C-alpha positions as CSV (number, residue, x, y, z in Angstrom):
1,M,-24.4,-11.4,37.7
2,L,-27.9,-11.9,39.1
3,T,-29.8,-15.1,38.3
4,N,-33.3,-14.9,36.8
5,R,-34.7,-15.9,40.2
6,Q,-32.9,-13.1,41.9
7,K,-34.2,-10.6,39.4
8,K,-37.7,-11.8,40.0
9,I,-37.3,-11.5,43.7
10,G,-35.9,-8.0,43.2
11,L,-38.9,-7.0,41.1
12,L,-41.4,-8.4,43.6
13,L,-39.7,-6.5,46.4
14,V,-39.5,-3.2,44.6
15,Y,-43.2,-3.6,43.8
16,L,-43.9,-4.1,47.5
17,V,-41.9,-0.9,48.2
18,G,-44.0,1.0,45.7
19,F,-47.1,-0.2,47.4
20,A,-45.8,0.6,50.8
21,Y,-44.6,4.2,50.4
22,S,-47.6,5.1,48.2
23,C,-50.0,4.1,51.0
24,N,-48.7,7.3,52.6
25,Y,-49.5,9.6,49.6
26,T,-53.2,9.8,50.2
27,N,-53.6,8.2,53.7
28,H,-54.8,11.5,55.1
29,A,-57.4,12.2,52.3
30,P,-60.3,10.0,53.5
31,L,-59.6,11.1,57.1
32,I,-60.0,14.9,56.3
33,P,-63.5,15.1,57.9
34,L,-62.2,13.5,61.1
35,L,-59.1,15.7,61.1
36,I,-61.2,18.8,60.5
37,S,-63.5,17.8,63.4
38,Q,-60.5,17.2,65.7
39,F,-58.4,20.3,64.9
40,G,-60.9,22.7,63.3
41,F,-59.2,23.7,60.1
42,T,-60.6,24.6,56.7
43,K,-60.7,22.7,53.4
44,A,-58.0,24.9,52.0
45,M,-55.8,24.1,55.1
46,A,-56.6,20.4,54.5
47,G,-55.3,20.7,51.0
48,L,-52.1,22.1,52.4
49,L,-51.4,18.7,54.0
50,A,-51.0,17.2,50.5
51,T,-49.0,20.3,49.5
52,A,-46.6,20.0,52.4
53,M,-45.8,16.3,51.6
54,F,-45.5,16.8,47.9
55,L,-43.4,19.9,48.3
56,T,-40.5,17.9,49.8
57,H,-41.5,14.9,47.5
58,A,-40.8,17.2,44.6
59,L,-37.6,18.8,46.0
60,V,-35.8,15.5,46.4
61,Q,-36.6,14.1,43.0
62,I,-33.4,15.3,41.3
63,P,-31.1,14.9,44.3
64,G,-32.7,11.4,45.0
65,G,-32.2,10.5,41.4
66,H,-28.6,11.6,41.5
67,L,-28.0,9.5,44.7
68,S,-29.6,6.5,43.1
69,D,-27.4,6.9,40.0
70,K,-24.3,7.1,42.2
71,F,-25.0,4.6,45.0
72,G,-27.7,2.4,43.5
73,G,-31.5,2.3,44.1
74,R,-31.2,-0.5,46.7
75,N,-29.1,1.5,49.2
76,V,-31.2,4.7,48.8
77,I,-34.5,2.9,49.4
78,I,-33.3,1.8,52.8
79,G,-33.0,5.3,54.1
80,S,-36.1,6.7,52.3
81,L,-38.4,4.0,53.6
82,L,-37.2,4.6,57.1
83,I,-38.2,8.3,56.7
84,V,-41.7,7.3,55.7
85,V,-42.0,5.0,58.7
86,I,-40.9,7.7,61.2
87,G,-43.0,10.4,59.6
88,N,-46.2,8.5,59.8
89,I,-45.6,7.4,63.4
90,F,-45.2,11.0,64.4
91,I,-48.3,12.1,62.3
92,A,-50.3,9.6,64.4
93,Q,-49.0,11.3,67.6
94,S,-49.8,14.9,66.4
95,N,-51.8,17.1,68.7
96,S,-52.3,20.1,66.4
97,Y,-52.7,21.1,62.7
98,Q,-49.2,22.5,62.7
99,Q,-47.7,19.2,63.8
100,L,-49.7,17.3,61.1
101,L,-48.4,19.8,58.5
102,F,-44.8,19.4,59.7
103,W,-44.7,15.6,59.7
104,K,-46.4,15.5,56.3
105,F,-43.6,17.8,55.1
106,F,-41.0,15.4,56.7
107,T,-42.6,12.3,55.1
108,G,-42.3,13.8,51.6
109,F,-38.5,13.4,51.8
110,G,-39.1,9.7,52.1
111,T,-41.8,9.2,49.6
112,G,-40.1,11.3,46.9
113,T,-36.7,9.5,47.3
114,S,-38.4,6.1,47.5
115,F,-40.2,6.7,44.2
116,I,-37.2,7.7,42.2
117,A,-34.9,5.1,43.8
118,G,-37.4,2.3,43.0
119,A,-37.6,3.4,39.4
120,R,-33.8,3.5,39.1
121,Y,-33.5,0.1,40.8
122,I,-35.7,-1.4,38.1
123,S,-33.6,0.0,35.3
124,Q,-30.5,-1.5,37.0
125,L,-32.2,-4.8,37.4
126,V,-33.8,-5.6,34.0
127,S,-32.8,-5.3,30.4
128,E,-34.1,-2.5,28.1
129,D,-36.5,-4.8,26.3
130,K,-38.2,-5.7,29.5
131,L,-38.1,-2.2,31.0
132,A,-41.5,-1.0,29.8
133,K,-43.3,-4.0,31.3
134,A,-41.4,-3.8,34.6
135,Q,-42.0,0.0,35.0
136,G,-45.6,-0.5,34.2
137,Y,-46.1,-2.9,37.0
138,Y,-44.1,-0.7,39.4
139,G,-46.4,2.2,38.5
140,A,-49.4,0.0,39.1
141,T,-48.3,-0.9,42.6
142,I,-47.9,2.8,43.4
143,L,-51.5,3.5,42.4
144,L,-52.6,0.3,44.2
145,G,-51.2,1.6,47.4
146,S,-52.5,5.2,47.1
147,G,-55.9,4.0,46.0
148,F,-56.2,1.1,48.5
149,V,-55.8,3.5,51.5
150,I,-58.7,5.6,50.3
151,F,-60.9,2.5,50.7
152,I,-59.3,0.8,53.7
153,V,-58.2,3.7,55.9
154,P,-61.7,4.8,56.9
155,R,-62.5,1.2,57.9
156,I,-59.4,1.2,60.2
157,A,-60.4,4.6,61.6
158,E,-63.8,3.2,62.4
159,L,-62.3,0.3,64.3
160,T,-59.6,2.3,66.1
161,N,-59.4,6.0,65.4
162,W,-57.6,8.3,62.9
163,R,-54.3,7.8,64.8
164,G,-54.6,4.1,64.4
165,A,-55.1,4.6,60.7
166,F,-51.8,6.4,60.3
167,I,-50.0,3.7,62.4
168,S,-51.3,1.1,60.0
169,T,-49.8,2.8,56.9
170,A,-46.5,3.2,58.9
171,S,-46.6,-0.5,59.6
172,V,-46.9,-1.4,55.9
173,A,-43.8,0.7,55.2
174,L,-41.9,-0.9,58.1
175,L,-42.8,-4.4,56.8
176,A,-41.6,-3.5,53.3
177,L,-38.3,-2.2,54.8
178,I,-37.7,-5.4,56.7
179,F,-38.2,-7.6,53.6
180,W,-36.0,-5.2,51.6
181,L,-33.1,-5.4,54.0
182,A,-33.3,-9.2,54.2
183,L,-33.9,-10.2,50.6
184,A,-33.3,-7.4,48.0
185,P,-30.6,-8.4,45.6
186,R,-27.8,-6.0,44.6
187,P,-27.7,-5.5,40.8
188,K,-24.5,-4.4,39.2
189,M,-24.2,-0.7,38.5
190,K,-24.5,-0.1,34.7
191,E,-21.8,2.2,33.2
192,H,-22.9,4.9,30.7
193,P,-21.2,7.9,29.2
194,H,-21.1,10.9,31.6
195,I,-23.7,13.5,30.9
196,K,-23.7,17.0,32.4
197,L,-26.6,17.7,34.7
198,S,-27.1,21.1,33.1
199,S,-27.8,19.5,29.7
200,L,-30.5,17.3,31.4
201,L,-32.1,20.2,33.2
202,L,-32.4,22.2,30.0
203,H,-33.7,19.4,27.7
204,P,-37.0,20.5,26.2
205,Q,-38.4,17.0,25.8
206,L,-37.9,16.3,29.5
207,W,-39.9,19.4,30.3
208,L,-42.7,18.3,28.0
209,L,-42.7,14.9,29.8
210,G,-42.9,16.8,33.1
211,L,-46.0,18.7,31.9
212,V,-47.6,15.4,30.9
213,Q,-46.9,14.1,34.4
214,M,-48.6,17.1,35.8
215,A,-51.8,16.3,33.9
216,S,-51.7,12.6,34.7
217,F,-50.1,11.6,38.0
218,G,-50.5,15.1,39.4
219,L,-54.1,15.3,38.4
220,V,-55.2,12.0,39.8
221,I,-53.6,12.7,43.2
222,V,-55.4,16.1,43.4
223,I,-58.7,14.4,42.5
224,G,-58.0,11.5,44.9
225,N,-57.4,14.1,47.7
226,W,-60.9,15.5,47.3
227,I,-63.0,12.7,45.6
228,T,-64.4,11.3,48.9
229,I,-65.8,14.6,50.1
230,L,-67.0,15.5,46.5
231,L,-69.0,12.3,46.3
232,K,-70.5,12.7,49.8
233,Q,-71.7,16.1,48.8
234,Q,-73.0,15.4,45.3
235,L,-74.4,11.8,45.5
236,Q,-76.1,12.0,48.9
237,I,-75.0,8.4,49.7
238,S,-74.9,7.8,53.4
239,N,-73.1,4.4,53.2
240,T,-69.4,5.3,53.8
241,L,-68.3,1.9,52.4
242,V,-69.9,2.6,49.1
243,I,-68.5,6.1,48.9
244,S,-65.0,4.8,49.7
245,A,-65.2,2.0,47.1
246,I,-66.3,4.5,44.4
247,A,-63.7,7.1,45.4
248,S,-60.8,4.6,45.4
249,L,-61.6,3.6,41.8
250,V,-60.2,6.8,40.4
251,I,-56.7,5.7,41.5
252,L,-57.1,1.9,41.6
253,L,-58.0,1.8,37.9
254,G,-54.5,2.8,37.3
255,V,-53.4,-0.7,38.4
256,I,-54.7,-1.8,35.1
257,G,-54.1,1.4,33.2
258,R,-50.3,1.8,33.8
259,P,-49.3,-1.7,32.6
260,L,-51.8,-1.3,29.7
261,G,-50.1,1.9,28.7
262,G,-46.7,0.0,28.7
263,Y,-48.2,-2.6,26.4
264,L,-49.9,-0.1,24.0
265,V,-47.0,2.2,23.5
266,D,-45.3,-0.2,21.1
267,K,-48.6,-0.8,19.3
268,I,-50.0,2.6,18.7
269,G,-47.2,5.1,19.6
270,V,-46.6,7.7,22.2
271,R,-48.6,10.5,20.7
272,L,-51.8,8.6,20.3
273,I,-51.7,7.3,23.9
274,L,-51.2,10.9,25.2
275,E,-53.9,12.4,23.0
276,V,-56.5,9.8,24.1
277,S,-55.5,10.1,27.7
278,F,-55.9,13.9,28.0
279,L,-59.2,13.8,26.1
280,F,-60.4,11.2,28.7
281,N,-59.2,13.5,31.5
282,T,-60.9,16.6,30.1
283,V,-64.2,14.9,29.6
284,G,-64.0,13.2,33.1
285,C,-63.4,16.5,34.9
286,L,-66.3,18.1,33.0
287,L,-68.6,15.3,33.9
288,L,-67.8,15.7,37.6
289,A,-68.2,19.4,37.3
290,F,-71.7,19.4,35.7
291,L,-73.2,15.9,36.0
292,G,-71.9,14.7,39.3
293,M,-75.4,14.3,40.8
294,S,-75.9,11.2,38.6
295,I,-74.3,8.0,39.8
296,G,-74.0,6.8,36.2
297,F,-72.1,9.9,34.9
298,T,-70.0,9.9,38.1
299,L,-68.9,6.3,37.5
300,L,-68.2,7.1,33.8
301,A,-66.1,10.2,34.9
302,I,-64.1,8.1,37.3
303,V,-63.4,5.4,34.7
304,L,-62.2,8.0,32.2
305,L,-60.0,9.7,34.7
306,G,-58.6,6.4,36.1
307,F,-57.4,5.3,32.7
308,G,-56.6,8.8,31.3
309,C,-54.3,9.5,34.2
310,A,-52.6,6.1,34.2
311,L,-51.9,5.3,30.5
312,P,-49.0,7.8,30.1
313,Y,-47.0,6.6,33.0
314,T,-44.7,4.0,31.4
315,T,-44.2,6.2,28.3
316,L,-42.9,9.1,30.5
317,F,-40.3,7.3,32.5
318,N,-39.0,5.0,29.8
319,R,-38.6,8.0,27.5
320,A,-36.6,9.7,30.3
321,T,-34.4,6.7,30.6
322,I,-33.8,6.5,26.8
323,L,-32.9,10.2,26.6
324,F,-30.5,10.0,29.5
325,P,-29.4,6.4,30.3
326,G,-26.3,7.6,32.3
327,R,-28.5,9.9,34.5
328,A,-31.8,8.0,34.3
329,G,-32.5,8.6,38.0
330,A,-32.0,12.4,37.7
331,A,-34.0,12.5,34.4
332,K,-36.9,10.7,35.9
333,G,-36.6,12.9,39.0
334,L,-37.0,16.0,36.9
335,V,-40.1,14.7,35.1
336,N,-41.7,13.7,38.4
337,M,-40.7,16.9,40.1
338,L,-42.5,18.9,37.5
339,G,-45.5,16.6,37.8
340,V,-45.7,17.2,41.5
341,I,-46.1,20.9,41.0
342,M,-49.7,20.1,40.0
343,I,-50.3,18.6,43.4
344,L,-48.6,21.5,45.3
345,V,-50.8,24.0,43.6
346,G,-53.9,22.0,42.8
347,A,-54.8,20.3,46.2
348,P,-55.1,23.5,48.2
349,L,-56.6,25.5,45.3
350,V,-59.4,23.0,44.9
351,G,-60.1,23.2,48.6
352,Y,-60.0,27.0,48.5
353,I,-62.5,27.2,45.6
354,A,-64.8,24.8,47.4
355,D,-64.6,26.9,50.6
356,V,-65.4,30.1,48.7
357,S,-68.1,28.7,46.4
358,G,-69.5,26.0,48.6
359,K,-69.1,23.4,45.8
360,F,-66.5,21.8,43.6
361,T,-67.9,22.8,40.1
362,N,-65.6,25.6,39.3
363,A,-62.5,23.7,40.5
364,F,-63.3,20.8,38.2
365,I,-63.9,23.2,35.3
366,A,-60.4,24.5,35.9
367,L,-58.9,21.0,36.0
368,A,-60.7,20.2,32.7
369,C,-59.2,23.3,31.0
370,F,-55.8,22.4,32.2
371,S,-56.1,18.8,30.8
372,F,-57.3,20.3,27.4
373,I,-54.3,22.6,27.3
374,V,-51.9,19.7,27.9
375,W,-53.7,17.7,25.2
376,I,-52.8,20.5,22.7
377,I,-49.2,20.7,24.0
378,S,-48.8,16.9,23.8
379,F,-48.7,17.2,20.0
380,K,-45.2,18.7,20.4
381,L,-43.9,15.5,22.0
382,K,-41.9,13.4,19.5
383,N,-42.9,9.8,18.8
384,N,-39.1,9.1,18.4
385,P,-37.2,10.2,21.4
386,Q,-33.9,10.7,19.5
C-alpha cells in the first residue's frame, strides 16, 4: 500500500513524463521554415511529418493500453520514453526529408504508448474521487509541453541550429526517464471483472468520445502545427519572439482549460461543457479564416480555441474509465486513437489547401464546419455514463 507521500511523488513524476513526451509532439512545427529551407519540401509534405508521428501514435493506443492494463503503467512508460529519446536523437541527425519522416514515424510509437501508460498509471495510483483532478493536471502538462516547444524551440534553433533544437527535446525526455527509473513508485494493480475487448471496441459511447477527441485534442494539434506560419503570413509581424508567444497560446491555454474542465464537469455536466467547447472552436476557426488580419480578433480566436479544445479532456478519459474500469487503458486508447485520426488527415490537408490556394482561409472554414458538426453530434452523448 502506497503512502500519501509516495502517491504525490508518483503524480509529480507522471506529470513530468507528460510534459517530456509531449515536447516531441510539436517540436518540428516551429522549425518547418528552417526544414523547408534545408530540404526543399512543400507545406503538404511538412504536414506529413505530423501525420507520420501520429499514425504510429494512434496505432499503439489500444495495444499500449492493453499492455498498461496487464503490466502496469510504470513498466510500460520506461520503454516508451526510451523510444521517444532515440527517435529525436536520430531526427537531429537526419540528412533528408525521408529520414525526418521515418524517425517521426518511429517516435510516434513512444509518444502514443507514453500517453496511454501515463493515464493508466494515474488511475492505478489515485482513488476514483480524485481521478478527475489528477487526470486534468496530467492533461495540462501534456499541453504545457506541446505548447512550450512552439515558443522555446525557435529560440534554441537561433542559438544552435534545428538539429540542436531536436536534441534539446530528446534531452527533456531522457531526464524524465532517469527520474522515473529512480523514483516512480509501484502502485498495486487493481482487480476488475474481465471484459471482452470486442465489447469495448463496439461500444457506441466510446466512439462518440473518440469523435469529441478528434474535435478537441486533434483540432488543437492540427492548428498548433500551422499557427506559426499562419500568423507570420496574416499579421505581418517581423518579431519572431512575438509570433512564437502568440502561437504557443493556442496550446498553452489548455494548461488552465484541462483542469478547469475537470472542475466544471461536476458543476454543470458533461453535455454543457461539450456544447460550449465546440461553439468556441467553431467561432475561433471562423475568426482565423476571415478576420485573421486583425491582432485583436486573432487573439480572441486563439483564446476561444485554447479553452474550447481543452475543456473536454478530463470528461473524455474519466468517462472511458467509468465505462470500462477493467480495461481502462484500452478504452482510453480507443478514444485517443480516434482523436488522432484528425491529426493524420488534418495536418497534411491544411498544408495542401494552403499550397493550392496560397492562404489558409479555406482550411480554417473546413475546420469550423467540422467543429460545428461535432457540436451537433455531442447532444447524443449521455450525461450519465451508465
